[in-house]
N, C-alpha and C positions, 0 to 999 in steps of 0.2 A: 819267468818269460816263456818257458816252454809250454805252460798251460794255455797261455793266450795264442801261441803260434798253432798248437795242436788244434785248438777250436777252429781256427781260420782254415787249417788243412782238412779238418773233418767236414766243414761246411762246403768246401770245394769238391771233396770226394763225393759227397752226398748229391751235389748238383750234377756231377758228371754222370753218376749212376742213375739219376733220375732221366736224363736225356738218353742214356743207354736203353733203359726200360722202355721208353716211348718208341724207340727204333725196333726193338725185338719184337714187341706185341705184334704188330702188322705183319712181320716176316713169319710168325708162328702161324698165322692164320692160313697163309698160302701153302697149298699142297703140291710139292715138286714131284714130278714123275720118277726121278732118280734118287729121291731123297733116302729111300730105304737102302740103296746100294752104296751111296757115298756118305751117309750119316748126318747130312747137314741139319735136318729137322731135329733130330734127338740132341744133337750138340747145342743147337741153339735153345732148346728146351732147358737143358741142364744148365746152360750159361744163364739164362733168364731166372732159374730158380736161385742160383748162387748171387746174382745181382740183388734180387728182391731180399733175400736173406741178410745180406750185410748192409744194405741200405736202411732196412727196418731198424737193425741194430744201431746204426749210426743216428737215425732219426730219434730213437729212444733216448740216446745220450743227450740229445738236445745242444745247448750251448756249453755243455761240460767238456772237458778235455782230459787226455791222459797226461799226468804230471811228471812223468819220468823219461830220461832219454831214450831207453829202449822203445817204449810204446810210441813215442814221437816218431822215432824212425821207422817204426812199422806203418804208421799212418801215411809217412812219405813215400814208401815202398806201395802201399795201397793205391796212392794217388797216381804213381807212375804207371801201374799196371791198368788201373782204370782208364786212364788216357789211351794206352795201347789197345785195350779191348774195345773201346769206342772207335778207334781208328780202323780195326779190323772189321767190325760190324758195319761200319759206315761205307767201307770199301765194297763190302758184299752188297750192301742194299743199294747202292749206286748202280753197280753192274747189273744186279737183278732187275732194276727198274729201266735201265736201257735196253736189256734184252727184251723185256715185256713190251717196252713202247715200239720196237722194230719187228717184233714177233708177228706171226699171221693171226689177225683177228683180235690181237691184245691179249692173247691167253698164254700166259707163261708156260704152263704145263705142255701145251701143244708145241710150243716153241722149242722146249728142250727135247721133246721127242723127235722132232724133225731135224734139229740142228746139233750135230756132234760137237761143235765147239761148245756149246752150253753145257754138255756133260763134262768136257775137260775144265770148264770154269768151275763147275760146282766141285769137282775133285780137288782143284787147287784151293777153292774157298773152304772146303771141308778140312783140309790139312791145317790151314792157318787158324781156323776157329777152334780146332781141337787142341793145337798148341797153346794158344792164348787162354783157353779154358783151363788147361792144367796149370798154368803160371797163375791165374786168378784163384783158382782153388788152394793152391799151395800158400798164397798170401793170406787167404782167408782162414785157413786152419790155425796160422800163427796167432790168431786173435785170442785164442784161450790161454796163451802163455802170459797174458798182461792182464792186470786187473784195473778197473775203472776208478779213478779218483774223482769224485764230484766236487764241484764248487770250487775248482782251484784256478780260476782266471785270475790273471794278473794284469797290471796296467800295460797297456800296449805302448810301444815306442813310436815316435814319428816315423814317417817314411825316410827312406835312405837318401842321400844327397843325390841331386840331379845335375845334368848338364844341358842348359837351356840358352838360347841367344834371345836377342830383344825380338819380341813377337809383334806382328801386325795385328792391329785391332780395327778392322776396317768399319765397324759400326759405332755409332755413339752410345754412351752408356743409357741404360734403360732403368728407370727406378720408380716405383709408385710411391710418392711422397706421402699419400694418405696412410700407407700401411707401416710407415717407420716410426718407432716409438722411442721417446726419450732422447731426441738428438736435436731439438729446435734450438736450444740455447748454444750448443757447440756450432751449430751451422751459423748462426748470427755472428758469433765470435770470429769464425774463420772468414767469413765474408767481409767483416770490419777490417781485419788485417790486410786483406788482398787489395782493398780499395782506399785504404788510408793514404793521405797525402802528406808525407813527412819530409818532403823536399830533399830526399836521398837521391844521389846519382847513381843508383843501382836498381837493379830488378828486384822486386820482392819475392821472396821464397819462403813459402809456409810449409812446414813438414808436419803431417799427421802421424803420430807414432803410436803404435799399439800392437799387442799380440795378434797372431793369426785368429781370424774368426770374430774380432771384437767390433767389426763394423767399420773399418777405416775407409774400405772402397765404398760402401754404401753412403756414408757421410760425404766423400768426395763428390759422389754421383748427385747427391742433394745440392751441393754447392754448384756444381757444373751446369745443373739444369734450372738453377734459379733464374726466373723470368723477370724479376723485378730489378735488383741491383747489378747483378753480375752481366746480365744481357746489356745493361745501360753503359757499363764501364769498360767491357771488352769487346771489340768489334770482331775479333776472330777468337775461336775457341778450339783447341785440339785435345784429344784424349790418347794417351800412349801407354801401353802395358810393358814393363821392363822387368826381364827375369834374370835369372843368377849371372850368366856370362854378359858382361856389359860391353856392347859394341858401340863405341863412340860414333863412328861413321854412320851406322844404321839409324841411331837415334837422332842424330843431327838431321837426317833426311826427312824425319817425320814430326820433329819438335821444334817449336820457336816460341809460342806463347800458348801455355798448355797446362793440363792437369796431368801429372805422370803417376802412374798406378803401379804399386807393388815393386818399389825399388829395392835392390839386394846388395849391390857391390858397395864396399867400404873402402875401395882403393882411392886415395886422396889424389894420387897423380893422374888416374883416369877422369876424376872429376874435375880436376883443373883443366885438362885439355878440352873437356866437354863445355865448360863455363866460358872459356875464351871465345867460343862461337856465340854465347849470348850477350857478350858485352856491347855489341852494337844495337841491341834492343833498347826500346825507350824505357824510361824509368817507370812509365805507368803499366809496363807489362808486368805479368805475375805468373809465378809457377806454384802450384799446390801439389805436392807429392805425398804418397802414403809409404810407409816403410815400418817393419819391425824392429828396426835398429836405431838408438839414438846416435850411434857413431856415424850412420849414413847421413842423418840430419846436420851433423857437424861437418861432415866431409863436403857437402854441397855448399856450405856456408849460409845456411837458412836463416833469415832474418827474424823468423819466429819459429818455435817448436811447440806443438800442440800434443800433450800427453792425452790420449783419448781415454776418458774414464769408463769404467765398467757400468752397466745398468743398475740402477737402483733396485732393490727388492721389489717395489711396486711396479716399475716399469718391466722388470724380468716376468713377473706373474702376468702382467698384461700381455706381453709378447707370447707367452706360453699359451694363453687361452686363445689369442688370435690365431695362432698357428694350428692349434688343435681342433678348432672350431667347436665352440662350446654348444651342447645340444640345446634346443628350444626351452625345454623344461628345466634346464639347468643341472647341475651335479649335486648329488648328496655331499653333505658335510664331510664325510670320511674321504672322498675324493678330493675335495679341496685341501684337506690336511696333507694327504700323501703327495698331491701334486706340488704343494709348496715346499716339501721337503726334498723332492727331486729337482726343482728348480734352484734351491739353495746350494745343491752340489755343482750346479753349472757356474757358479762364481761370477754371475753377471755378464757372462760372454753370449752374445746374441746367437752366434751359430750353434753353440752347445745347446742352448735352450731350444732352438727351432728343431734340430735334428732329433732330440728326445721327444719333443711334442709330436714331430712327425711319426716317430716309431710308435707312439701310443695311439695314433689315429685308428679308430675301429676297434679298440680294445675296450670293453665295457664291463669287464670282470675286476672286482677289486684285487683279486689275487694277481692279475697280470701287472697292475700298476705297483703292488708291493714288491713283486719280483723285480721290476725295473728299479725301485728305490733301494731294495737290498742288495743288488748285485755288487760284487767286490770290485768290479772295475771303477765304480764311482767313489770307492774308499780312498780319497786322495787328500785327506787332511795334511796340511803342511807342505804341500808339493806346488810346484808352479802352475799357474793357470792354463799355461799352453798344454801342459800335460792334461788337464781337465778336458780341454777342448778334444785332444786325441782320443782320450778315454770314452767321452761322450759319443764321438763318431763311431768308435769301434763297437760300442755297446748297442748303438741303433743299427749297425750293420748286422750284429748276431740276431737282433730281434726281427730283421727282415724275413719275409718268406723266401724259401729257398730259389724260387724262380727269379726273384729280383736279385738275389746275391749273384746268380749266374750273369743276369743282363748287366749289373753293375760292373762285373769284372772286365768286360769287353771295352768298357770306357777307358780303361787304362791305357789303351794304345793311342788315344788323342794325346797330343802335347798339351801342356799347361797353357791357359789363356786362349786356346783356340774355340772358334765357334764350332758347335756340334749340331748338324741337321738332323731334325727329329725323323724325318722319314728315312733317311740314309742310316741312322742308328738303328731303327726297328728292322730295316733289311738286313742289317748285319746280325741282329739277335735271330732273325728267321734263318740266316745262312749257317748260323753256328747251332741250330736246332734248340735254341733257348725258349722257342715259343712252340708248343705243341698244338695240332689240330684238336679243337673242341667240339663237342656235339652242340649243334645249333649255331655255331659260329662259321659263317661262310668264308672269311677272310681272316687269316692270321694277323694281318695288319691292324684288325679292330682290337685284338687282344694286346698287340704291342702297343697301341695308343693308351690303353688302360695300364700298362706296366710303365709306361713313360710318365703318365700323370702321377702315378704312385710315387716314382723317384723324386718328381718336382715337389709333391706334397711333403716328402720326408726332408726336403732341402739338399738331397744328394745331386740334384741338377737345379740350376738357378738361371736368373736373368734370361727367362723365356721371352722370346720376341718374335713377331711375324713380319717378315720383309718380303714383298713381292710374292706373297703366297707361300713362302717357306718359313715353317717355324724352326727357329734355332735357339740354343741354349748354351750355357758354359757350366763347368765345375769350378767350385771354390778351390783355391790351391791346397788347402788342407784336406778337402775331400779327395782331391786328386793324389795327395801323398798317401792316403788311406787305400786308394785303389792300386797303387803301386806296391804298397806293403802287403797287400792280399796276394797278388800274383808273385811277388818276392823274386825268388831265383827262376821263374819262368819267363820273365821280360827282360829284354835288353834294349837299351837306349843309344847304343853304338854298335857297330859291326865288329865282332871280335876278330883278332888278328888270326887265329887258328881255331879249328874245330876240336877241341879236346873234350873230354866227357861232360864236364859241367856246361860248356857253352853249347853242346850239341842238344841239350835238353831244354833249350829255349823254345817256348811255344808262342810267344808274342814278341814283336819287334816294333818299337817306335823310333824311326830314324829321322832326324831333322838336320843332320849334318852329314855331307858327303864324305864317305870313307876315303882315307889317303892311301890304303893298301889294297891288295888283291882279297876278294871276298872268298873265303874257304868254300869248297863245293858243297859240303854236307851241312853247312850252318843251318840251312833252312829244312833239315830233313824231318823235324818234329814240329815245325811251325804251323800255327793256325790262323794267325792274323798278322799282317803286316801293314804298317803305315809309313810311308815314305814321302819326305819333301824334296822335291827337285831330284827325283830319281832318274836314273840313266842306266845304260848298260853295265856300268861297274857294279850296281847293285842287282840290276835285273839281268843277270848274265848266266853263267852256267850253274850257279848255285840254285836257281829256281828249277832246274830240271829234276832235282831230287826233293823238291817239295810236294810229296805226295798226298799231304794231309793239309794243305794250305785251303782254308775256306773263304778268306776275304783278303783282298788287296785294296789299299787306298793309296794312290799315286798322284800327289798334289803338285802342280807346278813342273809338268814334264818339259815344256818348251822344246819340243823336238818335232821334226818333220815326219817322224814315223813312230809309231808304238814300238817300244822294245819288244821284239819278237819273242823273248823268253817268257813273257807273261802268258802268252797263248799256249804255252806248253804245259801249264799247270791244269791237268785234265780234270781235277776234282773241285776246282773252283766254283763257288757259289755266288760271291759278291765281288764286283769290280767297280771302283770309282777312279776316274782319271780327270785331270783338270789341265787347263791350258795347253791342249795339244795343238800343234801347227800343221797337222796334215789334213788332207781333204777327204780321206776315206779311211775306213777300218778294213783291215785285211780280211780275206775269206777264212783264215784260220781261226778267227773269232768263234765261228759256227761250230768248231770242233770241241769246244768246251761245253759238252752236252749237259754238264751239272749247272751251268750258269742260271741263276735265278734273278739277279738285280744288276743292271748295268747303268751306271751314272756317269755322264760325260759333261762337264760343266766349263764355263768360261772359255769357249771356243766358238769358232764359226761353223756353220752348218756342216755336218758330215755326211757322207754316204755310208749307209749299212751295207754288210755283205749281201749279195743276192740270195745266198743260202741261209739266211737269218731264220728261215723256217725250222731249221734243225734243232733249234734250241727249245725243245719241248718243255723245259721246265721253267722258262723265263716268266717271271711275275711282274717285274718292275723295269720299265724303259724310260730313262730320264735324260735327254740330250737334244741338241738343235741338229735335226736330221731330216733329210728326205727319205720317205718311207718307200721301200721296194715292195713289189707284188707279194712277196712271201710273207709279209708281216702277218697275213689272215691266218697263217698256220700256227701262230703262237696262241694255242687254246687256253693256256692258262694265264695269259697276260691280263693283269688287273689294274695296273697303274701305267699310264702312258702320258709323259709330260713333254709336250713339244713347244712350250710357250716362248722359248728363247729362239725359235726359228724365225727368221726375217720375213717369212712369208713362203707358205707351202705353194709350190707351183701346181701340185694336183695330188688328190687323195688316190692311192691305188685302190683297185676293186676289193682287195682283201681287207680294207678297213671296216667293212660292214660286217665281216664274219667274227670280230672280236666281241663275242658274246659276254666273256667274264668281266669286261672292264667295269670297274667300280669307282675309278678316279681318273679323270681325263682332263688335262690341260692342254690347249692347242692355240698356236699362234694364228695370226690373221689369215683366214681362209679367203682366197682371192675370187673364187668362183662360186656362184649359187649352186650349180650342179654338183660341185664337190661337197657343199655342206648337206645336201640331200643324200649324196652317195654315203656319207658317214653313218646314216641309219641310226642316229642317236635315239630317236623315239622308241625304237625296238629294243634298245639295250636295257632291258629291265633291271639289271644288276647295278646300273650306273647310279651312285648316291651323290658324288661330288663333280662339279663341271666347273671349269675356269676358262673363259674365252677371253684371248688377249689379242686385241686389235692392232695396236700400233705402238711406237716408242712412247715411253712415259718418262717424265721427270718428277722424281719424288712422289711417284704413284698419281700424278695430276693429268695424266692423259696427254694426248697430242697438243703441243702448244700451238701448232698452225692448223687453221681451219680450211685452208684452201687445198686444191688438189686431192679432195674427197669426193668420190662419187657416191653421194648419200643414198641413191636408189639401189645401186649395187650392194651397198652395205645393209640396207634394209632387208634385200632378198636374201643375202647370206644369213643374217640374223634369224630370220623366219625359217630358214632351212635347217638351222641347228636346234631345232626343238628337243629338249630332253624328254625322257619318260616321265610318267606320272609318278614314279617312285623316287625321284630325285629328292635329295635332302639339303644340299649345299650348292648354291650358284654364286659365281663371281664373274662380273664382266668388267672389262678394263678397256678403256679407248675406244668405245663404239663411236662412229662418225655420224651416224644417222641425225637427221635433223627434225623431221616432221613427226615420227613416232617411235615408240619402243617396239620390241617384238611382238607380232600378233598373238603368239602363244602365251604372253603374259598379260593380256589385255582381256576384259571381260566380253563373253561371248553370250549369244542368245541360249537361254536355259539356265544360267546362273549356277552351274554345278562347278565345284572346285576342281581345277585341272591338276593341281599338285597338292594333294592332301597330306604329303609327309615333308614338304618343304619346310625347314627350320631356319635357314640363314640365307640372306641375299646380301651381296655387296656389289653396288654399282660406283664405278670410279672413272673419271676422266672422260666425260661425254662432253666435248668442246662445242657441239652444234645443237643438242637436243633442246628444244624450247619447253616442252610440255611433257610431263610424265603423269599421264591422267589415265584413270579407268584401270588401274592395276587390278588383276584378278584376286578373288577371295582366296585367302591362304590361311586355313584354320590352324596349322601347326607353326607359323612363323614366329620365332623367338627374337630374332636378331635381324635388323635392317640397318644397313650402313650406306649412306649416299655422300659421295665425295666429288669435289672438283668438277662441277656442272656450271660452268661460268655463264652459260646463256639460258639456263633454266628459269622459268617464269611462274610455274604452276606444278602442284602434285595433288593427285587424289587416287583414291581406290580403297580396296578392302572389301569386307572387314578382315581385320587381323587380330582376332579375339586372344592370342597367346602371345602378343608382342611384349617382350620384356625389355629390350635395349633398342634405342633409336639414336643414330649418329647422323647428323647433317652438318656438312663441312665444305667450305668453299664455294658457295652459291651466291654470287654477288647481286644477281638479278631477281632472285626469288623474293617475292612479297607476301600477300596474305595467304596464309594456309589455315584451312578450318581442320582442327583436330577434334573428332568426336569420339566419345567412348561407345556408342552404340549407333544403330540405323535410326535415321529420322525420316519423316514423311516428305520433306522438301529438300531439294538441293543436294541429294545423295550423290549426285556425279561430280559434285564439286568438293566433296569432303574426303578427309582422311580419316578412316575409321579404325582407331587404334586399340580399342577395347580397354579393359579396366586394369590389366596386370603391368603396365610400362612402370618399371622402377628405375631406369637410368636412361637420361636424356642428356646428350651433349651437342651442343650447337656451336659451331665455330666458323667465323668468317662469312656471316650471313647478315650484313648490316641493314638490309631492308626487310628482313624477315618480321612479320607480325603474325603471331598465333592467335587464332580465334577459336572460341571465346576466351580462352586463357591456356596457359601451359597445363598439361594433365595433372590431376591433383593425386595421383597414385605414385608419382615419381619419389624415390628415396634418395636418389644421387642426381643432382643437377650440375652440370659444368657448361658455363657460358663463356665464350671467348670472342672478342672483336665483332660484336653483334649489337642489336638494338637493345638499349636499356629497357625499352617499354615492355620487353618480354617478361620483366619482373612484376607487371602490374598484376595485382591480385583481382578476383572477380568482383565487379561492381565499382572498381577504383576508376574515377574520373580521368578521361584522357588528358584533360589540361591541368591535372594536378602538377605542382610545382615540385612536389617531392615523391621520390619513388622508393622512399625507405619505409613508408608506412604500409607494410605488406599485409598484416592482420594474421591472426592465428590460423585461419583456414588454409591460406596459402602454404603454410609450414607444417601443417598437421602431421605429415607423414615423412618430411624431409629429414634426412640423417646427415648428408653431406652436400655443401653448396660451395662451389668455386667460381669466382668471377675474376676475368682477366681482360683488362683493356676494353672495357665495355664503353660505349658512347654515352656520355654524361650530359645532363641538362646543365644550363648556365648557374642554377641556384645550388647545386650540390656537387662534391668532389667525386671523381669516379672511384668506386669501390675496387680494392684490389683482391681481397679474398675474405669470404665469411665461410666458416665451417661450424658444423653442430653435430 
């Protein structure tokens, strides 16, 4: 076991040292006037040499570890001192940056020469740096006392027990049925049990039983989202996630006719109390629950227990290839042989297969595949399959690039089952220096998006979904256990009673339960990240005063009339997320957190920002419902501004036009055309993503009421919000104009493309617009989504030669649309020129739509719902034909997937439900 734990610690130390090296490099470039006197420069250089030396040695070791207790203890000491070195250098860096920012002319050396305080600062810093350098050097020297034992990895154990309560799951389960392999039969069997009528006077309870990672939740999601049988038999559907601590009262609040996911408790008494509340339900009601334990199925009195089988070898291999993404030219035979040997060791467990396939993504050398196959972590003959899953997860972690290992570590602070916001997660990575500036990359957020996508591809982040412009995801429980096992003794899920030596070393806190005792003052002394649910002054009290190295605070559901003042005493804080505040303004002390880079305030009414907000010179992201003060223009590094939850900006301050580094802007309904022009969006050449939110929406469908809308004012405002030509993504929600779309999106004289880099457009909830005609040429447009335009009658524009995906949804009045693959001599102004690359077409809720001359032949995926069945007519087919099933080979020549739901059928043929090929 020591070998495995040592490998984890070694990876953690290497990650810390890389972050440290990235900080030291720019500090060494600067030449301070007093450096020769106080020795700062030489000490930093010596420290950098030591860091590079030991990190090179650790990386040479790779995934091997020291296999004896003394060497493992040495690694733990190295990790502790590495954290301390990083804290000292981080403190020096922040103070140096702050001095530079307030210095005359922005020149650090000049500032030091003129300001005696800076000389004192350097002297104190030099003392700390020299002391920590000696400690680090002493630990490094001990390395020679131990010998490296290679290939000594052992099977890892599952994560330690946790203490969680029933979790809220605010969104419905998301699953792409087309990507699920080998579960069709099981889905049909479970649905049959849920809807069968056996005249019993009791609620039907079906339990899916299987080990972690076997696909229980995925199968339950397939059943839950069934549009044919389940939807017809159950008027109401609820989805609830239940964790280890079983709270009957909370569960009853959320559950009555439902699917219950991830049930743990086996206490028959608690289940009896719970079932009493369900006895009043009708016998037609049903409960589908997923659990790892047969005893739980017995405790709930399930009418049917379904033991989920493992995937067959054929389905396992198919899932492996699907996850890995097989190259177009195929693999050599040897890769197939080794790949199947790797899959065999996964034991038919979907999660294990997916994570190992994700770890092999991008690895094209035979030796890399052989190393994965031959790794001792997978030598689990005769052991339980849950050990197999844990081993596969841990092995995939070891094969991660070092920067992803660090990013994955911070995910440990989120409680199990909680939604994780993509942008907020990336902001935390930046706050913890896990994303380093790179040459040619203007914004670290771009790099963060690549890291996020990599973790998704490796299945360490799952259930990715977008709602109201926010991308969110979750972690599988077993992946969460892995994250906790990696940080191990560095994370606490409760507030310790006293600050003794072991508890004082906690660097991460994930607190979902309010402490019933006094919080020790020094408990957060080494903390780097804190997640608190329902936090108040009991947690955010005196203890935060000593949190000198705290980088991020997430405080959910505060429900207080004032922000706990202790939060604003954390002077080195970089990331702050708060939700459900009940105050009207944030205090001026917020502006004293000079290091703050990201501020997210969600699920609350509009707030007032401090007038001194301009002091936050490092601010990169501002996400909240807020009235902007004049000082907003001083935030020179602000790149993300999200104001879409504002109920209506009264006015834009003059400073809004000075935010030249904005690359991601989301704003709520602008009331005045003058404010729209004042924003100077057209001059913001760095702006790549723009989201304009006009009014209230219901399920993304825009304003339901068409009255009380001054369409002329809305058109004028829309015209004033013209983005720069460099824009790449545009989303417009709830626009109330009637006669036309924005002038800047319509064809003008000269025919030149106004937005040559625009790749994605989403238009949603336009209740009044009747004609969307003459859209400008967009040579790079790849994705066009049009939703909930109930009054729309016609569409035309283009050409869009790069269009790959087209979604048309909820357009009741839309009639004939000409979709042409190229320019034509006549009628061009009435056509939609889509090009020849369109591969995905989704039409939903367009009962009167007729596409002329026919649906594009280039599409590979076609999904039609609640629309006109005549859309399926092939070229040359007679309109009066009584059959629409004779499509012909030409029509399906490129089609790979076809889904039909609730299509309007002719009297001579039954409605098709689903066809797939």
